[in-house]
C-alpha positions in Angstrom: 68.0 181.9 70.1 68.8 180.0 66.9 69.2 176.2 67.5 71.2 175.8 64.3 74.3 174.0 65.1 76.9 173.8 62.1 78.5 170.3 61.1 81.8 170.7 62.4 80.5 170.9 65.3 78.4 167.7 65.2 81.4 165.8 63.4 83.7 167.0 66.7 81.1 165.2 69.1 80.9 161.7 66.8 84.7 161.8 67.0 85.2 162.2 70.5 82.3 159.7 71.0 84.4 157.7 68.8 87.4 158.5 70.8 85.8 157.3 74.3 84.5 154.3 72.6 87.9 153.0 71.8 88.8 154.0 75.0 86.6 151.9 76.9 87.1 149.1 74.1 90.8 149.3 74.6 90.2 149.3 78.4 87.9 146.2 78.4 90.2 144.3 76.3 93.1 144.8 78.7 90.8 143.9 81.6 89.9 140.8 80.0 93.6 140.3 78.9 94.9 140.7 82.7 92.0 138.7 84.0 93.2 135.8 81.1 96.5 135.4 82.5 98.0 134.0 85.4 101.7 133.6 86.9 102.5 130.9 89.7 105.7 131.8 91.0 109.0 129.7 91.2 108.4 126.9 94.6 104.6 127.4 94.1 101.8 125.1 92.6 98.4 127.2 91.5 94.9 126.3 92.6 92.4 127.1 89.9 89.6 128.3 91.5 86.3 128.4 88.6 83.2 131.2 90.2 85.5 130.5 93.6 85.3 126.9 93.7 88.2 124.5 93.6 88.7 122.8 90.0 89.6 119.0 90.5 89.4 118.2 87.0 92.7 120.0 86.3 96.2 119.4 88.2 97.8 122.2 90.0 99.3 124.4 88.1 103.2 124.6 87.5 104.7 127.5 88.1 105.1 130.2 85.1 102.9 131.5 82.9 98.9 130.4 82.1 96.0 131.3 80.6 92.5 130.7 82.1 89.2 131.7 81.8 88.6 135.7 82.1 86.8 136.9 84.8 85.2 133.1 85.7 88.6 131.7 87.2 91.2 132.9 89.7 94.3 131.4 90.8 95.7 130.8 94.9 99.3 130.3 95.2 100.5 127.7 97.8 104.1 127.2 98.7 105.7 123.6 97.9 109.1 124.4 99.3 110.4 123.1 102.7 108.7 124.8 105.3 109.6 124.7 109.0 107.5 124.3 112.0 108.7 124.2 115.6 106.3 124.0 118.3 107.4 123.6 122.3 105.0 121.7 124.5 104.6 120.8 128.1 103.4 117.3 128.8 103.8 114.6 131.4 105.8 111.2 131.5 104.4 107.8 132.2 105.6 108.5 136.0 104.0 111.8 136.0 106.8 114.0 135.3 106.3 117.6 134.0 108.4 117.3 130.5 109.2 120.6 128.1 109.7 119.3 124.8 110.4 121.4 121.6 110.1 119.9 118.0 110.8 121.0 115.0 108.9 119.9 112.0 110.2 120.1 108.5 107.5 119.6 105.9 106.3 121.0 102.2 102.5 120.4 101.0 102.4 117.6 98.5 102.6 119.2 95.1 100.2 117.3 93.1 97.6 117.5 95.9 97.5 121.2 97.0 93.9 121.6 95.5 93.0 118.6 98.1 94.3 120.4 101.0 93.2 124.1 99.9 90.0 122.6 99.6 89.7 120.9 102.8 91.5 123.1 105.5 92.3 126.3 103.2 95.9 128.2 103.5 96.0 128.2 107.5 96.8 124.5 107.5 99.5 125.0 109.8 97.4 125.8 112.4 94.8 124.1 111.9 96.7 121.0 110.9 100.2 120.3 112.0 100.2 122.6 115.8 97.2 120.2 116.9 99.0 117.1 115.4 102.3 117.8 116.9 101.4 118.6 120.3 98.5 115.3 120.6 101.3 113.1 119.2 104.3 114.7 121.9 101.9 114.1 124.7 100.4 110.8 123.6 103.9 109.6 123.5 105.7 111.0 126.0 102.9 109.1 128.0 104.6 105.9 127.2 107.6 106.5 128.4 109.4 107.4 132.0 111.4 110.0 132.3 114.4 108.2 132.5 113.7 106.2 129.5 113.1 109.9 127.5 116.7 110.1 127.9 118.1 106.7 127.9 115.7 105.4 124.5 115.8 108.8 122.9 116.2 107.2 119.3 113.0 105.2 120.1 111.0 108.4 121.4 112.1 110.1 118.0 111.1 107.6 115.9 107.8 106.9 117.8 107.1 110.8 117.4 108.0 111.0 113.8 106.3 107.9 112.9 102.6 109.5 114.4 102.9 113.4 113.3 104.1 111.8 109.9 100.9 109.4 109.4 98.6 112.3 110.4 100.2 115.2 108.1 100.2 112.7 105.1 96.6 112.1 105.7 96.3 115.8 105.0 98.4 115.7 101.6 101.3 117.2 103.9 104.9 115.3 103.7 107.1 115.5 106.1 110.9 115.7 105.9 112.6 115.9 108.8 111.4 115.6 112.6 113.6 116.6 115.3 113.5 116.6 119.2 115.8 119.6 119.6 115.0 120.0 123.4 114.1 117.4 126.8 113.7 119.7 129.5 112.9 118.2 133.1 111.7 119.9 136.5 114.7 121.1 138.6 114.1 118.6 141.3 113.9 115.5 138.8 117.1 117.1 136.7 119.0 117.7 140.4 117.8 113.8 141.0 119.2 112.6 137.7 122.4 114.1 137.9 123.1 112.8 141.6 122.1 109.3 140.3 124.2 109.8 137.2 127.2 110.5 139.4 126.7 107.6 141.9 126.9 105.6 138.8 130.0 107.2 137.8 131.7 107.0 141.3 130.8 103.0 141.4 132.5 102.5 138.3 135.8 104.0 138.9 135.8 101.8 142.3 135.0 98.8 139.7 137.5 99.7 137.3 139.8 100.6 140.4 139.5 96.8 141.6 139.8 95.7 138.3 142.9 97.2 138.0 144.1 95.9 141.2 143.3 92.6 140.5 145.2 92.9 137.3 148.2 93.9 138.9 148.3 91.6 141.2 147.6 88.7 138.9 151.0 90.4 137.0 153.4 90.1 140.4 152.0 86.6 141.4 152.6 85.6 137.5 156.5 87.3 137.4 157.3 86.1 140.9 156.3 82.7 139.7 158.7 83.6 136.9 161.4 84.6 139.0 160.8 81.3 141.3 161.2 79.2 138.2 164.2 80.6 137.1 166.2 80.5 140.1 164.9 76.8 140.3 166.2 76.3 136.8 169.5 77.7 137.8 170.1 75.9 141.0 169.5 72.9 139.3 171.4 73.2 136.4 174.5 74.2 139.0 174.1 71.2 140.6 174.2 69.0 137.5 177.3 71.1 136.8 178.6 70.1 140.3 177.6 66.4 139.6 179.3 66.0 136.6 182.6 67.7 138.1 182.4 65.0 141.1 182.0 62.1 138.3 184.9 63.7 136.5 187.1 63.6 139.2 186.1 60.3 140.6 187.0 58.6 137.3 190.2 60.7 136.0 192.2 62.3 139.0 193.8 64.4 136.3 190.7 66.1 135.3 191.7 68.9 137.4 194.4 69.7 136.0 192.6 69.6 132.5 190.7 72.0 134.0 193.2 74.8 135.0 194.7 74.4 131.6 191.3 75.4 129.8 191.0 78.6 132.2 195.0 79.8 131.9 194.3 83.1 130.6 198.1 83.2 128.8 200.0 84.9 131.7 203.1 83.5 132.6 203.2 80.8 135.9 204.0 82.4 139.2 207.0 80.8 141.1 206.6 81.0 144.8 209.0 79.4 147.1 211.8 79.9 149.5 214.9 78.4 147.3 213.3 75.1 147.9 211.2 73.2 145.6 209.5 75.6 143.3 205.7 75.5 143.3 204.2 77.0 139.8 201.0 78.2 140.0 198.9 78.6 137.1 196.7 81.8 137.5 193.2 80.7 136.9 190.5 83.3 135.8 187.4 83.1 138.0 
């Protein structure tokens, strides 16, 4: 059998090899281009890794398109938007009462320090950092107050918890926004005792208010009686003074009584009374 191959067959094989090489080159170029382009999503920062080591020489990558060294560099995205962590924990108060507390923490990783957070803690920082910090702080602060003070001094308790949690998370480049104590729950026995105490205080306050009201009403009645008595005395004094003046006038002038009658005449004709003898003229005097 002859081993001779026609020139056309050799040309076809060479063209096929060229096409294969071209395809491989295109694939290689595509892989290089794909590896050289990284996109950071909105609300995130990119941690640049070079050969899987955090490159601290460059700041975290902002959201958008970035060109990196192909195959050597990669980008880990970390969310910097407001995140929410809720933790319910059980602790003991200063007077050894069991207290169940629910704390809500709104936080976000510091945008300019996410590479340090990733390098020291990783992506699971919520379970590694936030959870133990919240649990420890709540137990520590709760132990500084009696159970009753946890209710009456709630703003102070909240301030202590907020300050301690903020300090601990800031050490790991995690910024806190709002920390809320959403609930304080005590044992049923202690809750019943608190309720009884509050009811007793309310009854005592009502009794005190009733006593104060009675005292005020009594003083008002006393002042009213004193006012009426003073008015009666003044009236009696005025009438006595009037009588004295009239008596003095009569003593000095016997005709004063007749003048008073003329002043009191109401304009009606005088009445004549008698039986034919000397008439007596009576001038009606208005009362």
